[in-house]
C-alpha positions as CSV (number, residue, x, y, z in Angstrom):
1,M,-102.0,35.7,101.2
2,S,-99.4,33.3,102.8
3,E,-97.5,30.7,100.7
4,Q,-99.6,28.0,102.4
5,E,-102.8,29.8,101.3
6,K,-101.5,30.3,97.8
7,E,-100.9,26.6,97.5
8,A,-104.4,25.9,98.7
9,A,-106.1,28.4,96.4
10,L,-108.6,27.5,93.8
11,P,-108.0,27.8,90.0
12,S,-110.2,30.4,88.4
13,K,-113.8,29.3,87.9
14,E,-113.4,30.2,84.3
15,N,-111.6,26.8,84.1
16,F,-114.8,25.2,85.4
17,S,-113.8,21.6,85.3
18,E,-110.6,22.1,87.2
19,W,-112.3,24.5,89.7
20,Y,-115.1,22.0,90.3
21,N,-112.8,19.1,91.1
22,D,-110.7,21.3,93.4
23,I,-113.5,22.8,95.3
24,L,-115.0,19.4,96.2
25,Q,-111.7,18.5,97.9
26,K,-110.7,22.0,99.4
27,G,-114.2,22.8,100.5
28,E,-114.4,19.3,102.1
29,I,-117.5,18.2,100.1
30,M,-116.3,14.9,98.8
31,D,-113.1,12.9,98.7
32,V,-112.6,11.4,95.2
33,R,-109.8,9.0,96.2
34,Y,-112.0,6.0,96.9
35,P,-110.4,3.0,95.0
36,V,-113.5,2.3,92.9
37,K,-114.3,4.3,89.9
38,G,-117.4,6.3,90.1
39,L,-117.7,5.9,93.9
40,Y,-116.9,8.8,96.2
41,V,-116.8,9.6,100.0
42,W,-118.7,12.4,101.7
43,Y,-116.6,14.4,104.0
44,P,-118.6,15.2,107.2
45,F,-118.9,18.9,106.1
46,G,-120.3,17.9,102.7
47,F,-122.6,15.4,104.3
48,N,-123.9,18.1,106.6
49,L,-124.7,20.2,103.5
50,R,-126.4,17.2,101.9
51,R,-128.5,16.6,105.0
52,N,-129.7,20.2,105.1
53,V,-130.5,20.1,101.3
54,Y,-132.5,17.0,101.7
55,E,-134.3,18.2,104.8
56,I,-136.0,20.8,102.4
57,I,-137.2,18.2,100.0
58,R,-138.5,16.0,102.9
59,K,-140.5,18.9,104.3
60,L,-142.0,19.6,101.0
61,L,-142.9,16.1,100.4
62,D,-144.1,15.2,103.8
63,K,-147.2,17.5,103.4
64,D,-148.9,14.7,101.5
65,H,-146.4,12.0,100.9
66,Q,-145.0,9.3,103.4
67,E,-141.4,8.2,103.6
68,T,-140.6,4.6,103.3
69,L,-137.7,2.2,102.5
70,F,-137.6,-0.7,100.0
71,P,-134.8,-3.2,99.6
72,L,-131.7,-2.7,97.5
73,L,-131.8,-6.1,95.9
74,I,-134.4,-6.9,93.2
75,P,-134.9,-10.5,91.9
76,E,-134.2,-10.9,88.3
77,N,-137.6,-12.4,87.5
78,E,-139.2,-9.2,88.8
79,F,-136.7,-6.9,87.3
80,M,-137.1,-8.4,83.8
81,K,-141.0,-8.1,83.7
82,E,-141.3,-4.7,82.1
83,A,-139.5,-5.1,78.7
84,E,-139.2,-1.4,77.8
85,H,-138.1,-0.4,81.2
86,I,-135.4,-3.2,81.2
87,K,-134.1,-2.2,77.8
88,G,-133.5,1.3,79.1
89,F,-131.3,-0.1,82.0
90,E,-129.9,-3.4,80.7
91,D,-126.4,-2.1,80.2
92,E,-126.2,-0.3,83.6
93,V,-127.3,-3.0,86.0
94,Y,-125.0,-4.5,88.6
95,W,-125.9,-8.2,89.3
96,V,-125.3,-10.2,92.5
97,T,-124.7,-13.8,91.4
98,H,-123.3,-15.5,94.5
99,G,-124.1,-15.6,98.2
100,G,-120.7,-16.2,99.6
101,T,-119.3,-19.0,97.4
102,T,-122.8,-20.4,96.5
103,P,-124.4,-19.5,93.1
104,L,-127.8,-17.9,93.6
105,D,-130.8,-19.6,92.0
106,I,-132.0,-16.2,91.0
107,K,-129.8,-13.3,90.2
108,L,-130.3,-10.1,92.2
109,A,-130.1,-6.7,90.7
110,L,-128.7,-3.8,92.7
111,R,-131.4,-1.2,92.1
112,P,-130.7,1.2,89.3
113,T,-134.2,2.6,90.2
114,S,-137.0,1.0,92.2
115,E,-140.1,0.5,90.1
116,T,-139.6,-3.2,89.9
117,A,-138.9,-3.4,93.7
118,I,-141.8,-1.4,94.7
119,Y,-144.6,-2.3,92.3
120,P,-145.0,-6.0,93.3
121,M,-145.7,-4.7,96.8
122,Y,-148.2,-2.1,95.5
123,R,-150.0,-5.1,93.9
124,L,-150.5,-6.5,97.4
125,W,-151.4,-3.3,99.1
126,I,-153.9,-1.7,96.7
127,R,-157.5,-3.3,96.7
128,S,-160.0,-0.5,96.3
129,H,-160.5,3.1,95.3
130,A,-160.3,3.9,99.0
131,D,-156.6,3.0,98.9
132,L,-155.9,5.8,96.3
133,P,-154.1,8.0,95.9
134,L,-150.9,6.4,97.4
135,K,-147.9,8.7,97.6
136,L,-144.7,7.2,98.9
137,Y,-141.0,8.2,98.6
138,Q,-137.7,7.0,99.8
139,I,-134.1,8.5,99.8
140,V,-131.7,5.7,99.0
141,N,-128.5,4.7,97.1
142,T,-128.8,3.4,93.5
143,F,-126.3,1.7,91.3
144,R,-125.6,2.2,87.7
145,Y,-122.8,0.9,85.7
146,E,-121.8,4.2,84.1
147,T,-119.6,3.8,81.1
148,K,-119.2,7.5,80.3
149,H,-116.6,9.8,82.1
150,T,-117.6,9.7,85.8
151,R,-117.7,13.0,87.7
152,P,-118.5,13.4,91.5
153,L,-122.1,14.3,92.3
154,I,-122.9,14.5,88.5
155,R,-122.2,11.1,86.8
156,L,-121.8,8.4,89.3
157,R,-121.8,4.5,89.6
158,E,-123.3,4.9,93.1
159,I,-125.9,7.6,93.4
160,T,-125.7,8.0,97.2
161,S,-128.8,10.3,97.6
162,F,-131.6,9.3,95.2
163,K,-135.0,10.7,96.2
164,E,-137.6,8.7,94.3
165,A,-141.3,9.2,94.8
166,H,-143.9,6.6,93.4
167,T,-147.6,7.5,93.4
168,V,-150.7,5.6,92.4
169,H,-153.9,7.1,91.1
170,A,-157.4,6.1,89.9
171,T,-157.2,7.9,86.5
172,W,-154.7,9.0,83.9
173,D,-155.7,12.7,84.5
174,D,-155.1,12.3,88.3
175,A,-151.6,11.1,87.5
176,A,-151.0,13.8,85.1
177,A,-151.9,16.4,87.8
178,Q,-149.5,14.6,90.1
179,V,-146.6,15.1,87.5
180,D,-147.4,18.8,87.4
181,E,-147.4,19.0,91.2
182,A,-144.0,17.1,91.3
183,I,-142.5,19.8,89.0
184,R,-144.0,22.5,91.2
185,I,-142.4,20.9,94.3
186,Y,-139.0,20.6,92.5
187,T,-139.2,24.3,91.4
188,E,-139.9,25.4,94.9
189,F,-137.1,23.1,96.2
190,Y,-134.6,24.7,93.9
191,R,-135.9,28.2,94.6
192,R,-135.0,27.5,98.2
193,L,-131.4,26.6,97.0
194,A,-131.4,29.9,95.0
195,I,-131.3,27.9,91.7
196,P,-133.6,28.8,88.8
197,V,-134.5,25.7,86.8
198,L,-136.1,25.2,83.4
199,P,-138.9,22.5,83.2
200,S,-139.5,20.9,79.9
201,K,-141.3,17.9,78.3
202,R,-138.7,15.5,77.0
203,P,-139.0,14.2,73.4
204,D,-140.3,10.7,73.1
205,W,-136.9,9.2,72.4
206,D,-135.5,10.7,75.7
207,K,-138.4,9.8,78.0
208,F,-138.0,7.4,80.9
209,P,-138.3,3.7,79.8
210,G,-141.9,2.6,80.2
211,A,-143.4,6.0,80.7
212,D,-146.1,7.8,78.7
213,Y,-144.1,11.0,79.0
214,T,-141.4,12.7,81.0
215,I,-141.0,16.3,82.3
216,A,-137.6,17.2,83.6
217,T,-136.0,20.3,85.2
218,D,-132.6,21.5,84.1
219,A,-130.1,23.9,85.6
220,L,-127.5,25.9,83.6
221,M,-123.9,25.2,84.7
222,P,-121.1,27.8,84.5
223,D,-119.5,26.1,81.4
224,G,-122.7,26.5,79.3
225,K,-123.8,22.9,79.7
226,T,-127.1,21.9,81.4
227,L,-127.5,19.5,84.2
228,Q,-130.7,17.5,84.5
229,V,-131.6,18.0,88.2
230,G,-135.0,16.4,88.4
231,T,-137.5,14.2,86.5
232,A,-141.1,13.4,86.7
233,H,-142.6,10.5,84.7
234,H,-146.2,9.8,83.9
235,L,-146.3,5.9,83.8
236,G,-149.9,5.6,82.6
237,D,-151.1,2.1,83.4
238,N,-148.0,0.4,81.8
239,F,-146.5,-0.9,85.0
240,A,-149.9,-1.6,86.5
241,R,-150.6,-4.0,83.6
242,T,-147.1,-5.6,84.0
243,F,-147.4,-6.0,87.8
244,D,-151.2,-6.5,87.9
245,I,-152.0,-3.5,90.1
246,Q,-155.7,-3.1,90.1
247,Y,-158.3,-1.5,92.3
248,E,-162.0,-2.1,92.6
249,D,-163.9,1.1,91.6
250,A,-167.2,2.4,93.0
251,E,-169.2,0.2,90.6
252,G,-167.3,-2.9,91.7
253,E,-165.2,-3.2,88.5
254,Q,-161.5,-4.1,88.6
255,V,-159.6,-1.3,87.0
256,Y,-155.8,-0.8,86.4
257,V,-154.3,2.1,88.3
258,H,-152.3,4.9,86.8
259,Q,-148.8,5.8,88.3
260,T,-146.1,8.4,88.4
261,C,-142.5,8.4,89.6
262,Y,-140.2,11.3,90.1
263,G,-136.7,11.7,91.4
264,I,-133.8,14.0,92.3
265,S,-130.3,13.1,93.4
266,E,-127.1,14.7,94.7
267,R,-126.9,16.5,91.4
268,S,-128.9,19.1,93.4
269,V,-125.8,19.6,95.5
270,A,-123.6,19.8,92.4
271,A,-125.8,22.6,90.9
272,L,-125.7,24.5,94.2
273,I,-121.9,24.4,94.4
274,S,-121.3,25.1,90.8
275,I,-123.8,28.0,90.3
276,H,-123.0,29.9,93.5
277,G,-119.4,29.2,94.1
278,D,-116.6,31.7,93.1
279,D,-112.8,31.9,92.9
280,K,-112.6,32.1,96.8
281,G,-114.6,28.9,97.3
282,L,-118.1,27.9,98.1
283,V,-121.0,30.3,98.4
284,M,-124.1,28.9,100.2
285,P,-127.7,29.9,100.8
286,P,-128.0,30.3,104.5
287,E,-130.8,27.7,104.8
288,V,-128.4,24.9,103.8
289,A,-125.0,26.2,104.9
290,P,-123.5,23.8,107.6
291,V,-122.1,26.8,109.3
292,Q,-124.2,29.9,108.9
293,V,-122.1,32.4,110.9
294,V,-118.5,32.4,111.9
295,I,-117.3,34.7,114.6
296,I,-113.6,35.8,114.4
297,P,-112.1,37.5,117.5
298,I,-109.7,40.3,116.5
299,I,-107.2,40.2,119.5
300,F,-104.5,42.7,120.3
301,G,-102.8,41.9,123.7
302,E,-105.4,41.0,126.3
303,A,-108.0,38.7,124.8
304,G,-110.4,38.2,127.8
305,D,-113.0,40.9,127.0
306,V,-113.0,40.1,123.3
307,L,-113.5,36.4,123.7
308,R,-116.2,36.9,126.3
309,A,-118.1,39.2,123.9
310,C,-117.7,36.6,121.1
311,E,-119.0,33.8,123.3
312,K,-122.0,36.0,124.3
313,V,-122.8,36.7,120.6
314,R,-122.4,32.9,119.8
315,D,-124.8,32.0,122.6
316,A,-127.4,34.7,121.5
317,L,-127.3,33.4,117.9
318,E,-127.5,29.8,118.8
319,A,-130.5,30.7,120.9
320,E,-132.1,32.0,117.6
321,G,-131.4,28.5,116.0
322,I,-128.5,29.8,114.0
323,R,-125.6,27.4,113.2
324,V,-122.5,29.3,114.6
325,R,-118.8,28.6,114.9
326,L,-116.5,30.7,117.1
327,D,-113.0,30.4,115.6
328,A,-110.7,31.2,118.6
329,G,-107.7,29.3,117.2
330,D,-104.2,30.6,117.0
331,S,-104.2,31.4,113.2
332,R,-104.0,35.1,112.3
333,P,-107.4,36.7,111.2
334,G,-106.6,36.7,107.5
335,A,-106.0,33.0,107.5
336,K,-109.4,32.5,109.3
337,Y,-111.1,34.6,106.7
338,Y,-109.6,32.5,103.9
339,K,-110.6,29.2,105.6
340,W,-114.3,30.1,106.1
341,E,-114.7,31.8,102.8
342,M,-113.6,28.5,101.2
343,K,-116.3,26.8,103.2
344,G,-119.0,29.3,102.0
345,V,-120.1,30.5,105.4
346,P,-122.8,33.2,104.5
347,V,-121.9,35.7,107.4
348,R,-118.7,36.5,109.1
349,L,-118.7,38.6,112.3
350,E,-115.4,40.2,113.4
351,I,-115.2,41.5,116.9
352,G,-112.2,43.4,118.3
353,P,-111.5,46.0,121.0
354,R,-112.6,48.9,118.8
355,D,-115.9,47.1,118.0
356,L,-116.5,46.4,121.8
357,R,-116.0,50.2,122.5
358,N,-118.8,50.8,119.9
359,N,-120.9,47.9,121.3
360,A,-120.8,46.5,117.7
361,A,-119.5,43.9,115.4
362,M,-118.3,44.1,111.8
363,L,-120.6,41.9,109.6
364,V,-119.2,40.6,106.3
365,R,-121.4,39.0,103.7
366,R,-119.8,36.0,101.8
367,D,-121.7,36.6,98.6
368,T,-120.8,40.2,98.0
369,G,-118.0,40.9,100.5
370,E,-120.0,43.9,101.7
371,K,-119.0,45.0,105.2
372,Q,-121.1,46.8,107.8
373,Q,-120.9,47.6,111.5
374,V,-123.9,46.3,113.3
375,P,-125.0,46.7,116.9
376,L,-124.4,43.8,119.3
377,D,-127.7,44.4,121.1
378,N,-129.7,43.5,117.9
379,I,-127.2,41.0,116.5
380,G,-129.8,38.2,115.9
381,N,-132.1,40.3,113.9
382,E,-129.2,41.8,111.9
383,V,-127.9,38.3,111.0
384,L,-131.4,37.0,110.1
385,A,-131.9,40.0,107.9
386,R,-128.7,39.4,106.0
387,F,-129.7,35.8,105.5
388,S,-132.8,36.8,103.7
389,A,-130.9,39.4,101.6
390,I,-128.3,36.8,100.7
391,Q,-130.9,34.2,99.7
392,D,-132.7,36.7,97.3
393,A,-129.4,38.1,96.0
394,L,-128.1,34.6,95.1
395,Y,-131.3,33.7,93.3
396,E,-131.5,37.0,91.4
397,K,-127.9,36.7,90.2
398,A,-128.4,33.1,89.1
399,K,-131.7,34.0,87.3
400,K,-130.2,37.0,85.5
401,E,-127.3,34.8,84.3
402,L,-129.8,32.1,83.1
403,D,-131.9,34.5,81.3
404,R,-128.8,36.0,79.7
405,R,-127.8,32.7,78.3
406,I,-131.0,31.6,76.7
407,L,-130.8,32.5,73.0
408,D,-133.4,32.3,70.3
409,C,-132.0,30.9,67.1
410,M,-133.6,30.7,63.6
411,S,-131.1,28.5,61.7
412,L,-128.8,25.6,62.3
413,D,-125.8,27.9,61.8
414,E,-127.1,30.2,64.5
415,V,-127.5,27.2,66.8
416,K,-124.0,26.0,66.2
417,G,-122.6,29.5,66.8
418,N,-124.4,30.0,70.1
419,L,-124.4,26.6,71.8
420,S,-121.2,27.4,73.6
421,K,-122.9,30.4,75.3
422,G,-125.6,28.4,76.9
423,I,-129.1,27.2,75.9
424,V,-130.7,27.9,72.5
425,K,-134.4,28.0,71.7
426,V,-135.5,26.9,68.2
427,F,-138.7,26.1,66.3
428,W,-139.3,22.4,65.8
429,C,-142.1,20.8,63.8
430,G,-142.4,18.0,66.2
431,E,-141.3,15.2,63.8
432,K,-138.8,12.7,65.3
433,D,-136.6,12.7,62.2
434,C,-136.2,16.4,62.3
435,G,-135.5,16.2,66.1
436,L,-132.8,13.6,65.6
437,K,-131.2,15.3,62.7
438,L,-131.1,18.6,64.8
439,E,-129.3,16.8,67.5
440,E,-126.9,15.2,65.0
441,E,-126.2,18.4,63.1
442,V,-125.4,20.6,66.1
443,G,-123.9,18.1,68.5
444,A,-126.3,18.8,71.4
445,G,-129.6,17.3,72.6
446,I,-133.1,18.6,72.6
447,L,-133.9,19.2,76.3
448,G,-137.6,19.4,75.6
449,I,-140.6,21.6,75.1
450,P,-140.8,24.3,77.9
451,T,-143.8,23.9,80.2
452,G,-146.3,26.7,80.0
453,Q,-145.0,27.8,76.7
454,E,-147.4,30.3,75.0
455,C,-148.3,29.6,71.4
456,C,-146.0,31.1,68.7
457,Q,-145.5,30.7,65.0
458,G,-142.3,30.1,63.1
459,K,-140.5,27.7,60.8
460,C,-138.8,24.4,61.8
461,V,-135.1,25.0,62.1
462,V,-134.5,21.7,60.2
463,C,-137.1,21.2,57.5
464,G,-138.6,24.7,57.3
465,A,-142.1,23.5,57.9
466,D,-144.6,25.6,59.9
467,A,-144.0,25.1,63.6
468,D,-145.8,26.3,66.7
469,T,-143.5,24.8,69.2
470,M,-140.1,26.0,70.4
471,V,-137.7,23.7,72.2
472,Y,-134.6,24.1,74.3
473,V,-131.4,22.7,72.9
474,A,-128.2,22.4,74.9
475,R,-125.0,20.4,75.5
476,T,-125.6,18.4,78.6
477,Y,-123.8,16.4,81.3
């Protein structure tokens, strides 16, 4: 490694916080130097990654949702209608008070989330049962005055990539089924990112303000903390009553609708970077990698034949729809390897005179470093096969690590001793006082009750009462 490369090298991932901050800059994901706290700038490479990630969620949603766009500014009188909802956001709202130098008659909120922007329009759009279900989503920026320690992609004042869906249904049960469907979609979305997630029903004190209940998905980060990477909320008819959203049923009666909302943000990108990356840089699932294959010519003396072969391979791969970069620059091969490993390119192809004599290329996997000579005549199939293998290997590695770090504990002392390792599961009687005491005693939060949990019997870890529910407990971002 050259002195320049040593200077640009990442710290060990064991020092996760320092590693994370460095990889965002050196991997050209985000620039943190924007002169407003909690606001960051996407590099083009990082924005390309973001675009590929969000293309997956669009395809999953577009099967039975429609994409839309609502305004950023919400009038104060609409924003203040739902009291519980507002109480949950009152300390986080940015307010626009002037238009130029003229004070506004009604203050305008920069959306922290869009219920109060969307639901006045739903009141106008929904008339009869024939209008239901209505399933819309948008991908927008939202603003929250975050007072805790901000962190790029994780805890922001401008969430630049908030996907929020808002659905409307005839009955409570229909809305509940949609919440389950949202979690299924999110689980599939993260499976495509090779990230295993844990869905759980949040305790009542941690549900979305104004919701009947919340189910969320969490990912385990390398430092043992969890990152909430998706939420789905059953809103009942709470917002419908506030905004007078009714439909005429088959009997001609006016009935309040039932609603859901569910969202993910660029935390999905944070989880992808953090879970898969290593001491050499980014590691990306092929589906979302901005560059899927890099071709490195290995040149000794006359370059013509090697470069022509590299160009032919590039053209063949591009014809397969693969995102390819041919690095024919003047840097030595080792420097090129280092550069593209930092950027997480899933497959590297090295082609030199010896490879040409064998009508082959040296294929190197980014995730394992495994090298194998492959025939040029079948290069497209060889690369696509490696993509599939890399995707599966990344998911299995992450799933194995997650399973290893979920620990059953039967006492508060056990919980305290194991929290630094990851997620603990404990019995809980379901009483709020015990839940809050548990969180206070161990210095971590109850994530929630795992969805699909089979019945089991034990003793509440706080009060010792009989309990048939286990909950996840973890330190969180």
